[in-house]
N, C-alpha and C positions, 0 to 999 in steps of 0.2 A: 504494500500500500504506500502511495507517495505521501509527501508532507501535506499537500492540500487536502487530500482525502482524510488524513488523520485529524487535521484541524477542523474540518467539517463535522466529523463524528464527535469530536470533543465539544464543539459548540452546541450540537444537538443535545448531547447529554447534559450540558449545563443549563439548557432551557432558554427562556426569554422573558422579557418583562411585558406586563399587560397593565393598561390603565383600566381600572374597574369602575363601574357605574351601575346605578340602579334604575330600573324601569318597573314601576309598581312594586311587587314583592320579589322580583327576580334580580339577580346580580349577573352582570355581563362583564366580559373583558375583551379589549382590543389591543392589538400590537401597539406598544408605546411609540414605535418608530413611525407610525402613521399619523400621530397626533402633532399638530402644529401649535395649538394653544387651547385654553379653556376660557370661555367668557360667560359672564352672566347673561341671562336671556333678555333680549330686547326685541320688541315686535318688529319683524321684517316687513318690507314693502311687498304686498301681495301682488302676484302676477295672475292675470285672468287665464282661465281654462287650464289650470294645473290641478293635479290631484290634491285632495284635502290635506294629505300628509306633507306635501311640499308647501311650507308656510309662506314662502316668498324668498326675497333676496335681501342681503345687507351689503353695504359698501365697507369693506375691511381694508383700510389704508390703500384705497385705489383699486382694489380687486373686488369684483362683484361675486358674491358667494351665495349659492343656493342653500337654503335652510330646510332640512327635512326633520319633521317631528317623528323621531324613531319610535316614540310611545304610540303614536297613532298607527304607524306602519306595522309594528309588531303585535300590538294588542287590539287593533281595530277600535280604539277609543275615539269617540266622535267629539268629545268636549273635554280635553285634558286641562288640568289645572296648572297654571303657571305661577309658582310660588317663589319664595326666597331662595330655595335650593336648586331651582330649575336652572340648568346651564346649557350652553352650546359648546360642543366639542368641535373645534375646527380641525379638519383632517386634510392631509395631502394624499390624494388618491389618483394614480395614473395621470400625473401632470395636471391635475385639477384640484381646486380647493372647494371643499364641501363642508357645511356645518350640520351637525346632528343634535337635536334637542333631547335631553335625558332628564330624569327626575333629580338626580344628584350624582356627583362624582365621589367615589370612596377613596381609593388610594392607588398606588402603583405596586404591583406584586411581581416578584420573580418566581416563575414556576419552572421546575425541572421537568424533564420529559416524563419521569415516573409519576408526576403529580397530575398528568393530563391523560384522561381516558378517552377512548373512542365514543362516538355518539351512537346510542342504540337507534334502530329504525323505528320511527313513530311519526304520526301526523302532527304537524306543527305549523305555526304561522310563519316560521322561518324555513326557507328551503334548506334541506339537509346539507347541500353543497356549501352553504354559507356558514356552517358551524365547523370550526377547527377541532373542537373537542370539549370535554367537560373538565374543568380544573377543580382540584380538591385541595383546600388549605384549611387546616384545623376543622372547624365545624361548617365551613363555607363551601358551597358548590357554585362554581362560576360557569356560565355559558360563554365559551370563547368563540367570538365571531370572526370570520374572515370578512372584514369590513369592506375590502375592495370588491369581493364577489357580491356581497349584499348590495352595495351601492351601484354596481354595474349590472344588476339583474334587469331584465327587460322592462318590468313594471315600474322600476324607478325612473328610468329614462334620464339619468343625470350624467353618467359616465358611459361612453360607448363600450358595449360588451366586447367588441373586437379590438379594443385598444391594447 
């Protein structure tokens, strides 16, 4: 085995870091390397004829950023509450900047590969392909999302699926 292959195996065993957040009673994690920043929720400018879960756009230092209410997308909630802990996670995805609204951000966790389980087959609001796995830390169970796949799914229409 060459040095590059050994380093790749070592990195996989060491795991990676996830930003954790809550939507309703569920806790999710996304790759921290996709996160650009976290901002408090501010009402975006609505765009006509977009799905209800696309709340609109904001101007972030000269960049127009679409804002997706992940709570509405994943839980089909029609009237989510925007409270003091509601935040927007700004993501860098496939050369595009996208914001997602969540109920709250928890922390950043480092998960080793042995702390991540495969996802069992079941019916879910999230396409099975968009879930990397289930993370276990102490008494917590995290749904680890592949946020690029979720945001590039055809029904989202934000990031080209063939990019």
